[in-house]
NUDOZA-516011 format. One line per 8 residues: for each residue x, y, z of N, C-alpha, C. Coordinates in pm, whole numbers, plus 50000, padded with zeros to 5 digits. Example, Ala and Ser with C-alpha at 12.3 -4.5 7.8 and 13.67 -1.06 7.14 Angstrom:
51319/49431/50780/51230/49550/50780/51320/49670/50780  51285/49775/50708/51367/49894/50714/51290/50003/50787
//
This chain:
21127/35730/85294/21093/35870/85309/20993/35889/85423  20911/35788/85449/20809/35803/85552/20852/35744/85686  20975/35692/85696/21020/35631/85820/21060/35733/85927  21075/35857/85888/21113/35962/85982/20995/36054/86009  20990/36107/86128/20886/36205/86161/20937/36342/86118  20852/36412/86045/20887/36545/85993/20782/36648/86037  20817/36775/86020/20722/36882/86048/20596/36861/85965  20481/36897/86022/20352/36869/85960/20326/36935/85826
20400/37040/85790/20379/37107/85662/20438/37031/85544  20518/36928/85573/20585/36853/85467/20489/36750/85407  20463/36764/85278/20380/36666/85207/20470/36550/85166  20453/36436/85231/20538/36321/85207/20523/36262/85067  20418/36300/84996/20397/36253/84859/20473/36337/84757  20543/36440/84803/20616/36531/84714/20764/36530/84751  20842/36450/84679/20984/36434/84713/21061/36566/84721  21028/36664/84636/21100/36792/84640/21073/36865/84772
20952/36850/84825/20919/36910/84954/20996/36843/85067  20998/36710/85063/21069/36632/85165/21218/36669/85162  21274/36674/85041/21417/36707/85026/21445/36847/85080  21361/36943/85048/21380/37080/85097/21379/37081/85250  21279/37019/85309/21270/37014/85455/21392/36946/85516  21432/36833/85459/21536/36750/85519/21676/36808/85502  21697/36889/85399/21834/36932/85369/21857/37083/85378  21751/37163/85371/21769/37308/85366/21700/37387/85476
21572/37360/85496/21491/37444/85584/21547/37442/85726  21579/37558/85776/21631/37570/85911/21781/37554/85923  21850/37531/85812/21996/37518/85813/22056/37658/85796  22142/37700/85888/22200/37834/85879/22275/37857/85747  22241/37968/85681/22303/38007/85554/22384/38134/85578  22508/38131/85529/22596/38248/85542/22655/38290/85408  22605/38232/85300/22651/38263/85165/22559/38370/85105  22616/38484/85068/22534/38595/85018/22452/38559/84894
22507/38478/84805/22431/38442/84685/22305/38364/84725  22320/38269/84814/22203/38190/84857/22109/38275/84943  22162/38365/85022/22075/38456/85098/21991/38543/85004  22052/38587/84893/21978/38666/84794/21874/38578/84725  21912/38458/84685/21818/38367/84620/21695/38345/84708  21717/38313/84833/21604/38284/84921/21519/38408/84947  21581/38525/84953/21506/38649/84970/21412/38670/84851  21463/38647/84731/21382/38664/84611/21272/38558/84604
21307/38433/84634/21206/38326/84627/21097/38345/84732  21134/38385/84852/21031/38410/84954/20941/38526/84913  20997/38629/84853/20917/38740/84803/20825/38698/84691  20874/38608/84605/20792/38557/84495/20673/38478/84548  20689/38421/84665/20582/38341/84725/20464/38425/84773  20482/38553/84793/20377/38638/84849/20242/38612/84781  20143/38574/84859/20010/38547/84807/19995/38407/84748  20100/38330/84749/20099/38195/84692/20143/38096/84799
20152/37970/84763/20208/37872/84856/20353/37842/84818  20429/37793/84915/20572/37769/84893/20595/37669/84781  20510/37570/84770/20530/37469/84666/20528/37531/84526  20442/37630/84504/20434/37692/84372/20566/37757/84332  20645/37797/84429/20777/37856/84403/20883/37746/84400  20877/37655/84495/20977/37549/84505/20985/37467/84376  20872/37436/84315/20875/37358/84190/20928/37439/84072  20933/37570/84088/20985/37658/83982/21125/37711/84015
21187/37659/84116/21316/37713/84162/21420/37716/84050  21430/37611/83974/21528/37609/83864/21492/37713/83758  21364/37733/83733/21320/37837/83640/21362/37974/83689  21349/37999/83820/21393/38126/83877/21544/38142/83866  21616/38033/83888/21762/38041/83876/21803/38077/83733  21735/38018/83638/21765/38048/83497/21727/38192/83464  21608/38231/83501/21558/38365/83469/21642/38475/83532  21691/38450/83653/21762/38554/83728/21911/38522/83746
21969/38463/83642/22115/38449/83633/22175/38382/83757  22112/38274/83800/22154/38201/83920/22167/38293/84041  22085/38396/84041/22077/38492/84150/22210/38563/84175  22281/38588/84067/22400/38673/84077/22348/38815/84098  22376/38869/84216/22315/38996/84256/22357/39112/84165  22482/39114/84121/22528/39222/84034/22457/39214/83899  22449/39096/83842/22381/39080/83713/22234/39117/83726  22170/39074/83835/22029/39108/83856/22010/39259/83871
22105/39325/83935/22094/39470/83955/22105/39546/83823  22164/39484/83722/22185/39550/83592/22082/39510/83487  21981/39434/83526/21879/39394/83430/21806/39518/83378  21786/39521/83248/21716/39634/83186/21566/39613/83196  21492/39719/83169/21345/39706/83163/21306/39603/83059  21375/39602/82946/21344/39506/82839/21366/39362/82888  21473/39340/82962/21498/39205/83016/21390/39166/83117  21352/39260/83200/21246/39232/83297/21115/39203/83227
21082/39282/83127/20958/39259/83051/20960/39123/82981  21075/39085/82928/21086/38956/82859/21055/38839/82954  21082/38858/83083/21055/38752/83179/20906/38728/83200  20824/38819/83154/20679/38799/83163/20633/38681/83078  20719/38635/82989/20684/38517/82907/20770/38397/82943  20854/38408/83043/20941/38297/83084/20853/38185/83141  20869/38064/83088/20782/37954/83131/20809/37902/83272  20923/37936/83330/20961/37874/83456/20940/37957/83581
20874/38074/83569/20852/38159/83685/20708/38208/83688  20668/38262/83802/20537/38325/83815/20542/38458/83740  20444/38483/83657/20443/38603/83574/20373/38717/83645  20446/38781/83733/20396/38895/83808/20496/39008/83789  20455/39110/83718/20544/39221/83681/20609/39286/83804  20531/39312/83907/20587/39376/84027/20694/39289/84092  20670/39160/84098/20768/39070/84158/20893/39058/84071  20876/39056/83941/20991/39048/83850/21078/39173/83864
21017/39289/83858/21094/39414/83870/21155/39430/84009  21091/39370/84110/21145/39381/84245/21280/39312/84259  21308/39216/84172/21437/39148/84179/21550/39249/84154  21534/39331/84051/21635/39432/84022/21644/39534/84136  21528/39581/84179/21523/39680/84287/21588/39625/84415  21554/39502/84449/21608/39442/84571/21757/39412/84556  21801/39379/84435/21944/39356/84412/22023/39483/84437  21972/39595/84394/22042/39723/84417/22053/39753/84566
21945/39730/84640/21948/39752/84786/22040/39650/84854  22039/39528/84806/22123/39421/84860/22271/39459/84846  22309/39510/84728/22447/39552/84703/22486/39669/84795  22395/39762/84815/22422/39874/84906/22446/39824/85048  22368/39725/85089/22386/39665/85223/22520/39594/85231  22557/39521/85126/22688/39455/85124/22800/39557/85141  22789/39669/85071/22893/39772/85081/22898/39831/85221  22783/39852/85281/22779/39913/85414/22828/39819/85524
22793/39691/85516/22822/39596/85623/22933/39496/85590  22983/39499/85468/23085/39402/85427/23025/39279/85361  22904/39243/85401/22830/39133/85339/22684/39143/85384  22596/39083/85306/22457/39079/85349/22445/38988/85471  22525/38883/85473/22529/38791/85585/22553/38865/85717  22654/38952/85719/22686/39027/85841/22568/39114/85884  22499/39170/85786/22383/39255/85814/22266/39174/85870  22224/39073/85796/22098/39007/85827/22105/38926/85957
22219/38866/85985/22230/38785/86106/22230/38869/86234  22255/38998/86223/22246/39086/86340/22106/39087/86400  22007/39059/86318/21868/39065/86365/21832/38950/86458  21919/38848/86464/21898/38739/86559/22020/38723/86650  22099/38829/86662/22213/38826/86751/22329/38739/86703  22331/38706/86573/22441/38631/86516/22431/38481/86526  22327/38430/86590/22311/38285/86605/22164/38248/86584  22139/38126/86536/22000/38085/86514/21919/38088/86643
21793/38128/86628/21698/38120/86739/21630/37984/86728  21645/37902/86828/21587/37767/86828/21458/37774/86910  21346/37742/86846/21217/37757/86913/21157/37625/86961  21164/37519/86885/21107/37388/86916/20959/37392/86953  20875/37440/86862/20731/37439/86890/20679/37295/86901  20575/37279/86980/20517/37145/86997/20441/37103/86871  20370/37199/86810/20292/37170/86689/20305/37288/86594  20255/37271/86472/20256/37381/86376/20176/37500/86425
20074/37475/86505/19992/37584/86558/20074/37678/86647  20184/37626/86700/20269/37704/86790/20376/37786/86716  20379/37776/86584/20479/37848/86505/20425/37986/86471  20504/38087/86497/20464/38225/86469/20465/38252/86320  20385/38349/86278/20387/38396/86140/20482/38514/86125  20507/38582/86236/20601/38693/86238/20642/38716/86383  20754/38786/86399/20809/38810/86532/20861/38953/86538  20899/39000/86656/20961/39133/86663/21086/39143/86574
21162/39034/86563/21281/39034/86478/21245/39046/86330  21143/38973/86287/21103/38984/86145/21039/39120/86118  20970/39175/86219/20915/39311/86205/21028/39412/86184  21133/39401/86267/21245/39496/86259/21320/39481/86126  21343/39357/86082/21413/39334/85955/21330/39387/85839  21200/39361/85841/21111/39411/85737/21115/39563/85730  21103/39626/85843/21103/39773/85848/21233/39829/85792  21345/39767/85830/21473/39817/85784/21493/39794/85634
21455/39678/85584/21471/39650/85441/21381/39741/85357  21262/39768/85404/21173/39861/85333/21235/40000/85330  21292/40042/85443/21357/40172/85451/21473/40180/85351  21535/40067/85325/21649/40061/85232/21604/40043/85087  21473/40040/85064/21421/40037/84928/21376/39902/84875  21374/39799/84956/21331/39667/84908/21179/39657/84909  21130/39568/84825/20986/39538/84824/20966/39387/84833  20844/39347/84864/20809/39209/84893/20892/39158/85011
20900/39240/85112/20975/39207/85233/20893/39238/85358  20765/39202/85354/20680/39219/85471/20725/39126/85583  20677/39150/85702/20722/39075/85819/20693/38925/85807  20578/38888/85755/20546/38745/85741/20637/38679/85638  20662/38748/85527/20755/38696/85426/20894/38680/85489  20935/38778/85567/21069/38772/85625/21080/38669/85736  20971/38640/85805/20981/38531/85903/21000/38398/85831  20928/38379/85721/20949/38258/85641/21092/38252/85589
21144/38367/85548/21284/38376/85504/21379/38337/85617  21356/38390/85735/21441/38361/85850/21439/38212/85882  21323/38148/85867/21315/38003/85886/21394/37931/85776  21375/37975/85653/21437/37909/85539/21589/37912/85546  21646/38024/85591/21792/38038/85594/21852/38007/85731  21772/37949/85819/21823/37901/85946/21848/38006/86052  21802/38128/86029/21812/38229/86134/21720/38192/86250  21615/38119/86215/21519/38066/86311/21504/37918/86280
21504/37836/86382/21483/37692/86365/21351/37656/86432  21250/37635/86349/21116/37604/86399/21075/37459/86373  21172/37369/86358/21135/37228/86346/21061/37188/86474  20946/37124/86457/20866/37086/86573/20940/36981/86655  20901/36970/86780/20974/36887/86877/20995/36742/86833  20896/36682/86768/20912/36542/86731/20971/36520/86592  21006/36628/86523/21070/36617/86391/21212/36564/86406  21253/36477/86316/21387/36421/86325/21496/36527/86309
21462/36642/86250/21559/36751/86233/21574/36836/86358  21486/36820/86454/21498/36896/86579/21619/36843/86656  21709/36933/86687/21831/36888/86757/21836/36941/86898
//
C-alpha cells in the first residue's frame, strides 16, 4: 500500500481511504444513482471531514435505500425522523431531510435533461478538467464551475450544495481530476 506515491490527503494507515483514492476519486462517473449518492455524501460532509462520512458510507446506503432517488424522494417525515436514531449516519436533521428535498430536485433535473449525468457534466463541457497541481496547496477549494453549479442547484431547490461542497463533489465524480503530479493516479 505504501509502495505507490499518492495525493497527500490520503492517510496510508487507513485502508478505506487508500482504496477510495485509488479506485474512485477522480474517476469519471456517469451513473445517476452513483451521482446522487456522491451528492448526498458530499453534502453530509459539510462541516465535517471526509473520513467521518466515508467510514459511514454503508450506513448511509442502508438508511437511504442504496440512494434510490425515487424511494428517497418519497420518504415521509416519520421515516426521516426515525433516521435521527440510525447508528450508521451523522444525526443532523437538516442533512437528513435534505436527502428527500434534493431527491425531488434531482428527479426534476432528470426529467428536464434526460439524466442528471447530462445536466451535471455540462458544467465542465462534457469532459473531465485535468489540473495536475504540484502540491495540495495548489488545489482549489472552489472554481467558477463549482460556483455556477452551486448557484443553479440552489435555484432548483437543493440544499447542502455550496460551491466548496460541489467542488469536492466534482473531484469525487471525476468531473475534475486533481491528482497531484507525482501521484500514481495522475495520467
